N, C-alpha and C positions, 0 to 999 in steps of 0.2 A: 365082457371085454366093449371098451368104449369105443365108440364108431369115432373115425377119423373127422376131425371138425374144423371146419375152415372158413374163415372171412375174408368177407371181400365190400368192394364198395357197389352201390345197387345204383347201374348210370339209367339215361331216360328211355336206351333201347331193353336196359334186364326188368326193367319196372313189373312188367306184367308176372315176374316169378313168384311176388309176393301178394297172390290175390288169394290164395288159399291161404291165409294169414288175415284177409279182410273181414271182420264180423260187420257185412253189410249186403243188401241186397245187391242185383246187379248194376240198376240206376245207382245207386251210392260210389258203388266202387268207381265206376266211371269219370263220376264227378270228384271222386277224391283221385284216382288216374290223371285226372288232370290237374285237377289244382297242385297234385306233386310234382308233375313232370316241368310246370312253369317255371315253382319253387328252386324245382335242379337248376334249370335251364340260367336262371336268376342268381344262380349260386348262394341261396337264401336257406338251403340245408343239405344234408350228407343223409343218404341213408345204408348204413352199416348191414350185412348179411351175414346169416349162420347156418353153415351149410354141411350137408354129408354126403358122400356117394348119393342119396335117396331126393338128393334137391335141399331147395331152403326149407328150415325150420324153424328159424328166426328172425325178426330184427327190432334195430334202433335206430330210429330220426334224430337227429342232432340239429334243430333250427339254429342259426346265426342273427336271424330276423324273427322276430315276434311280430303276431300279428293277432294274438291275445291280450297277454297282460305286457305293456312296455318292461313291467321287472322281472322277464322271464330270459331277457337277454342282454349284452351290455357290448357292444363292437371291440372284438379282439381281447376282450375277457373272458363273456360269459355268456354258455350257451345252454338252450334250453333241450333237452332231453324228450324225447316222448315216440308215441308209436309203438312202446316194446311189447312184441308181440312174439309168443313160442308157439308152436305148437303142442294142441292138449298132450299129446301120449309123451312130451318131451320134457313138460312140465316136472318140477319135485325131483329134478334129479342131478341140480346144478347146473345145468348148461347155459339158463337164462344169466347168469351172474359171470359164467366164463363170457358171456357174449358182453357184459355188463363193463366188467373189469378192462375186455377189449379196447373198447370205444373210449372209456375214461383217459387210458394210457395213450392211446392216439391223439384223442384231445390235447391231451398236457403236452404230447411231444409238441404239439401246432403251437403252443404259447398261451393255451388258456388256463387258468386259473380258478374261475367259478364255474359251478356248475347249478343248475336248477330242474327241479321234476315236479310234476304235478303228482298226487295222491290223495285219490278218495279217503274221506276221512274214518271209513267203513273197511277197508283195506287194508286189516292188521298183519296179510302175510307179506303183501306188498314194503306198507310201512317197517317191518321189523329188517328185510331187507338191504333198503333204501338207507334205514340210520348205522345199519351197518357199516355201510361204505361213507357216513359221513354229515350223507344229508339228513341233519337233524334241526336247521333255522328254518321255522316257519314266516316269509318275506309275503306274502301274498297269497289271495283267496280266486279262482277263477271258475267260469261256469263252464268250460268245455267250450266244442264247437257243435257246430253242426253235424259231423258224423263218431263226436262222442260228447253230448250237450251234459256230464256228470259231471256236478261242481265238485271242485277238490282244490285241495292246500297247496302250496307252490313251495318247495322245501329247497333253502339252499344247501351248497357244499362248498365251501372254501379250500385251497390247498389241496395235498396230497392225502389220500386215505383208501390206502388199499384190502382195506378188510383185514 
């Protein structure tokens, strides 16, 4: 039987609930937390969480302003999806795709028509899922950031495509 799943936006006060999903040490977490809270306060990003009765099991960040590649975002038109994380024991069950679709539909309801996502070239599982949802046009290449310095290809999705 599938668990009851709920989606919610993470506020500055609720940011700590994401710690168990963050793949870093305490010092990196505190720096990441401070950066995200600053960006949340400036309305540069939103964080969507997926929860069960056990708590947060997944997250997906929507960036309205890019601090890495200018091609990631265009005000009022294009957002960059990042920090897509799901608890290990929840992976491979379609739960991440539910969060992904929820966020895409939420952004489309707000008027956004273009979406970008960065994918490591050797991550075939992620590429398969993102391609299924229309992220098929490579438009740029990034080097990551201090929290995830992995190189990635930036893929663009235009218009609606619910898989």
